[in-house]
C-alpha positions, 0 to 999 in steps of 0.5 A: 535483511541481508538481501537488502544489504547486498542489494544496496552494496551491489547497486552502489558498486554498479553506479546506481544513483537512485535506490527506492525501497518498497517498504510497508505501512505495516511497520507501524503495527497497531496505533491508537492515534488518529493519524499515523505519520512518519514521525511515529516510531514503528512498532512491528508485530510480525516478522514481515513488518519487523524486517521491513523496518530494519531494511528501512534503517539500512536504506536510510544509512546508505544515503549519500550525496551520490547515492540517493535512497528513499523508503516508501511505505505503501498502504495495502496495494489494491487492483489488478496485477499480472502476479495477482494477489487475492488475499488482500481486502479489496481484491478478495472482496472484489473476487467474491463479489464477481464470482459469488455475488456475495461479499462476506465482511468480518467485523467491518468497523476496522479501517484499512488504508489502501492505495491503487496499483496505478498509483504505486506504478505512477509514484515509482516512475515519478521518483526516477525524475525527482530532485534527489535533494527532496527525497534522499535518506527520507521515508514517506507514507503512501496511502490515500483512502482510509476506509472501514472494511464495510465502506470498502464493501459498499464501494465494491457493491456500488461499482458492481451494481449490475451484479446485485451483490449482497453484503454479509457481515460476521464477527471477527477477532481481528480488530486492527484499525489504523489511519495512514497520513500521507500529508508528507508526500503530498507536501514534499512531492506535491503528489496527487492520486491518479486512482482510487479503490473504485477504479481499481475494482473496475480494473480487477473486474475487467480482468476477472471477466476477461478470464485472466484468472 
């Protein structure tokens, strides 16, 4: 939290005009409602999400006419990155499919909102060209595919059809289920997704097949 505060102070002192805070949709915790919008209060359940929430408050409070700040709450980002993570649903299941030819799904009925790496990069670029009056001091959800884990597995299975991947379903104690609404960013910025889970799976497979990891 202090690091975010120091970054804000340093950015303003250096004459930075736009400060984009990469927060997380995990700040909402577990919600029972059909659509999780920015109007709902965060209820973080981990230290990670708690400090993401607190950082958002600092970023919003720092907004001024000459210092534009905005919070972006991405869903889980999926796809290829030079600093790859394989502990996230889409990436983990894709790696298992390519390496083992078997996807193990724990539970399966839980919805897990995702957004492609290509979309994350695209959005941050767009924000540097956006009218500050549209975003200053505001917070936006960012995620477009709220698929169940079993549906994600089937998307991967279909994209990797030539590998004859099997899906193995087991029970799980992790029943977290939520649906992120990105209607606000669609309305305010007119943002249209440039990627999808399936496209990111294809990118990740190419990296895996190419020996990147």
